C-alpha positions in Angstrom: 24.4 -38.5 33.7 27.8 -37.5 32.4 29.4 -38.3 29.0 31.3 -41.2 30.7 27.9 -42.7 31.7 26.3 -42.2 28.3 26.7 -44.3 25.1 29.2 -42.7 22.7 26.7 -42.6 19.8 24.1 -40.8 21.9 26.7 -38.3 23.1 27.8 -37.7 19.5 24.2 -37.1 18.3 23.6 -34.5 21.0 26.9 -32.7 20.4 26.5 -32.7 16.6 23.1 -31.0 16.8 24.1 -28.3 19.3 27.3 -27.5 17.3 25.3 -27.1 14.1 23.0 -24.7 16.0 26.1 -22.9 17.2 27.4 -22.4 13.7 24.0 -21.2 12.4 23.7 -18.7 15.3 27.2 -17.4 14.7 26.6 -16.8 11.0 23.3 -14.9 11.8 25.0 -12.7 14.4 28.0 -11.8 12.2 25.7 -10.8 9.4 23.4 -8.5 11.4 26.2 -7.0 13.5 28.2 -6.2 10.4 25.3 -4.4 8.8 24.6 -2.5 12.0 28.2 -1.5 12.5 28.6 -0.2 9.0 25.5 1.9 9.6 26.3 3.2 13.1 30.1 3.2 13.4 29.8 2.1 17.1 33.0 0.9 18.7 31.0 -1.2 21.2 29.2 -2.8 18.2 32.5 -3.3 16.4 33.8 -5.1 19.6 30.7 -7.3 19.6 31.1 -8.0 15.9 34.7 -9.0 16.3 33.7 -11.3 19.2 31.0 -12.9 17.1 33.3 -13.3 14.1 35.8 -15.2 16.2 32.9 -17.1 17.7 32.0 -18.3 14.2 35.5 -19.6 13.7 35.5 -21.3 17.1 32.1 -22.8 16.4 33.4 -24.2 13.1 36.4 -25.7 14.9 34.0 -27.2 17.5 31.7 -28.5 14.8 34.6 -30.4 13.3 36.1 -31.5 16.6 33.0 -33.2 18.1 32.7 -35.2 14.9 36.3 -36.2 14.8 36.4 -37.0 18.5 33.8 -39.9 18.2 35.7 -41.5 15.3 36.6 -45.1 16.3 40.2 -46.0 17.2 42.5 -46.8 14.2 46.0 -48.0 13.7 47.5 -44.6 14.4 45.2 -43.7 17.3 44.6 -46.8 19.4 43.1 -44.7 22.2 40.6 -43.0 19.8 40.4 -39.3 18.9 38.6 -37.9 21.9 41.2 -35.3 22.7 40.3 -33.5 19.6 37.6 -31.8 21.7 40.2 -30.5 24.2 42.4 -29.3 21.3 39.4 -27.4 19.9 38.9 -25.7 23.3 42.5 -24.5 23.3 41.9 -23.0 19.8 38.8 -21.3 21.2 40.7 -19.9 24.1 43.4 -18.5 21.8 40.7 -16.9 19.6 39.0 -15.3 22.6 42.4 -13.8 23.7 42.9 -12.4 20.2 39.4 -11.0 20.2 39.9 -9.3 23.6 43.1 -7.7 22.4 41.5 -6.3 19.2 38.5 -5.0 21.1 40.7 -3.3 23.7 42.8 -1.6 21.1 39.7 -0.2 19.3 38.2 1.0 22.6 41.4 2.8 23.6 41.6 4.4 20.2 38.0 5.6 20.5 38.8 7.1 23.9 41.6 9.1 22.3 39.7 10.1 19.2 36.0 9.9 20.0 33.4 10.1 17.2 29.6 10.4 17.3 27.4 7.4 16.6 25.1 7.1 13.6 21.8 5.2 13.3 21.8 4.5 17.0 18.3 3.0 16.9 19.4 0.4 14.3 22.4 -0.5 16.4 20.3 -0.9 19.6 17.8 -3.1 17.8 20.5 -5.4 16.4 22.1 -5.8 19.8 18.8 -6.7 21.3 18.2 -9.4 18.7 21.7 -10.7 19.2 21.2 -10.9 22.9 18.1 -13.0 22.4 19.6 -15.4 19.9 22.7 -15.9 22.1 20.6 -16.6 25.2 18.6 -19.3 23.3 21.9 -20.9 22.1 23.4 -20.9 25.6 20.2 -22.6 26.9 20.5 -25.3 24.3 24.2 -25.8 25.1 23.5 -26.0 28.8 21.0 -28.8 28.3 23.5 -30.8 26.2 26.3 -30.3 28.8 24.1 -31.7 31.5 24.1 -34.9 29.6 27.4 -35.1 27.8 30.0 -32.9 29.7 31.7 -32.3 26.3 34.7 -30.1 26.8 34.4 -28.7 23.3 30.8 -27.7 23.8 31.7 -26.3 27.2 34.3 -24.1 25.6 31.9 -23.0 22.9 29.3 -22.1 25.6 31.9 -20.1 27.4 32.4 -18.1 24.3 28.7 -17.4 23.9 28.3 -16.7 27.6 30.9 -14.0 27.3 29.2 -12.9 24.0 25.9 -12.6 25.9 27.5 -10.4 28.5 29.2 -8.4 25.9 25.9 -7.9 24.0 24.2 -6.6 27.1 27.2 -4.3 27.9 27.4 -3.0 24.3 23.6 -2.5 24.2 23.8 -0.4 27.4 26.8 1.5 26.1 25.3 2.3 22.8 21.9 3.3 24.3 23.5 5.6 26.9 25.8 7.2 24.3 22.8 7.8 22.1 20.5 9.2 24.7 23.1 11.3 26.6 25.3 12.2 23.6 28.5 11.0 25.5 30.8 8.9 23.3 32.8 7.6 26.3 30.1 5.2 27.4 30.4 3.4 24.1 34.2 2.9 24.4 33.9 2.0 28.1 31.4 -0.7 27.1 34.0 -2.1 24.6 36.7 -2.2 27.3 34.3 -4.1 29.6 33.6 -6.6 26.8 37.4 -7.2 26.4 37.8 -7.8 30.1 34.9 -10.4 30.1 36.4 -12.2 27.1 39.8 -12.5 28.9 38.2 -14.0 31.9 36.2 -16.5 29.8 39.3 -17.5 27.9 41.2 -18.3 31.1 38.4 -20.7 32.1 38.3 -22.4 28.8 42.1 -22.8 28.8 42.1 -24.4 32.2 39.3 -26.9 31.4 40.9 -28.0 28.1 44.4 -28.3 29.8 43.0 -30.6 32.5 41.9 -33.0 29.9 45.0 -32.8 27.7 47.1 -33.4 30.9 45.1 -36.5 31.8 43.5 -35.1 35.0 41.8 -37.7 37.0 38.0 -38.1 37.0 36.1 -36.4 39.9 36.4 -38.2 43.2 32.7 -39.3 43.2 33.1 -41.0 39.8 36.3 -42.7 41.0 34.5 -44.0 44.1 31.7 -45.3 41.9 34.2 -47.2 39.7 35.8 -48.8 42.7 32.4 -49.8 44.2 31.3 -51.4 40.9 34.6 -53.2 40.4 34.7 -54.5 44.0 31.1 -55.8 44.0 32.2 -59.5 43.9 33.0 -61.7 46.9 35.8 -63.5 45.0 38.1 -60.4 45.1 39.4 -58.7 48.2 40.3 -55.2 46.9 40.9 -52.8 44.1 43.9 -50.6 44.0 46.1 -48.4 41.7 43.1 -47.0 39.8 44.0 -44.5 37.1 41.4 -42.7 35.1 41.4 -40.0 32.4 38.8 -38.4 30.1 39.2 -38.1 26.4 36.3 -36.3 24.8 33.2 -38.4 25.1 35.3 -41.4 26.3 36.9 -42.3 29.6 39.9 -44.6 30.1 40.5 -46.5 33.3 43.1 -49.0 34.6 43.2 -50.8 37.9 44.6 -53.8 39.8 42.5 -56.4 41.6 43.5 -58.7 44.5 42.4 -62.3 43.9 43.0 -65.6 45.6 46.5 -66.8 44.4 45.1 -70.3 44.1 42.4 -69.3 41.7 42.7 -70.7 38.2 43.5 -68.4 35.2 40.0 -69.1 33.8 38.3 -68.2 37.1 40.3 -65.0 37.4 39.4 -64.1 33.9 35.7 -64.6 34.7 36.0 -62.2 37.7 37.7 -59.6 35.6 35.2 -59.8 32.8 32.3 -59.6 35.3 33.8 -56.5 36.8 34.2 -54.9 33.4 30.5 -55.6 32.6 29.4 -54.0 35.9 31.5 -50.9 35.1 30.3 -50.7 31.5 26.6 -50.7 32.7 27.3 -47.3 34.4 30.1 -46.1 32.1 29.3 -47.4 28.6 31.9 -45.1 26.9 34.7 -46.6 29.0 37.9 -48.3 27.9 38.9 -50.6 30.8 42.1 -52.5 31.6 42.2 -54.6 34.7 45.3 -56.4 36.1 44.8 -59.3 38.4 47.2 -59.6 41.4 47.6 -62.8 43.5 46.6 -61.6 47.0 49.6 -61.4 49.3 52.1 -62.6 46.7 52.2 -59.8 44.1 55.6 -58.3 43.6 55.9 -54.5 43.3 55.5 -53.6 39.7 54.4 -50.7 37.4 57.7 -48.9 36.9 57.1 -45.1 36.8 53.4 -45.8 37.3 53.8 -48.0 40.4 51.3 -47.5 43.2 51.9 -44.4 45.3 51.6 -44.4 49.1 48.4 -42.4 49.1 46.8 -45.0 46.7 47.6 -47.7 49.2 46.0 -45.8 52.0 42.8 -45.0 50.1 42.6 -48.4 48.5 42.2 -46.9 45.1 
């Protein structure tokens, strides 16, 4: 079940809980990594600390966004506030890019002027704990995403997935530098973390941009919407379907071909029945259906008129 097929209040409850867990995890990671970095002076640990600090900011943004996104429509936002989630994801992507740049700069500086590590055992222990906490958070976020498809939580998970990889790399780099006495491994680990962060940021940016640019729902969901809308012998077709996601909500518009001799009241009953069928499967949907007299409808829609491929596919 996706967020479009789940009641908005249930989606909101799940995303609120997992974002609170995200903030708590980020605060814990920043605190223990800061202490370990001050004790060890590890560049790889500093890279991981910078990542976690920006993750904390991103988690706070997500914490706010998922709560704002489920606020009901108001006079200034008639389509609701769902795109706050996508906006939060863009902020997350920007923070990850910044984190990667800072980490890369520190790593290059450490290559040029290497320095020995201190308290290596303490640093290794902290990174091991950080890895475990991050893995638990990602597991919880993955469970929520299977039910909600929240773009904000998805962006937050991308952060922590990169953080998990960076923790493992930093752990290996610190351990190898400590055991072999070669400082270059520590700096190399930091550079690898920066590369992973850049890759994760690109993925978050693309996902958020798709929602902000009103990308259509997946083909299988569009096909299901057409099937539900068409399940009535009184109509002969559904066309010009347009869909877009907005946080936990989905907006859809379509045209229905009806008997031109049908009364307005009867046509209204057909449309309402179709809306109810769709809402059973997509309870978070906002639906607009336009009734066309079959065979008599004039071309209309302006810039959003039906395209040739819509006519061929019947959607």
